[in-house]
N, C-alpha and C positions, 0 to 999 in steps of 0.2 A: 399149158404150154402152147396150145393152139392160138390163143389170143396174142401171145408174145410173138409168135411167128408172123401174125398179121401186122403187128406193130413194126417189126423189122421190114416186112415187105413194103409197107407204106413209106417208111423212111428211105428204103433203097430206091423206090420209085421217085421220090422227091429228089434224091441225089442224082439219079440217072437221067431224069427227064428235065429237071429244072436247075440242075447244078446248085442245089440248095446247101449252102455251107453249114447252116445250123443242123440240118438233118444229118449231114456227113459227120459232124462232131458228135452227135448223139450216138450214131452207129459206131464210130471209132472208139468212143469212150466205153461203150457197152462191151466191146470185144477186147479192148486193151486198157483196162482201168488202171494198170500200174504205171503207165507212161505219163 
């Protein structure tokens, strides 16, 4: 689980600091796969 947390943290940082749309999509789909 630790490495998955790191993946989320990296994606979150990309979204937060670079407004990275691709990273946002990955995070969003990870948490809301049904939508």
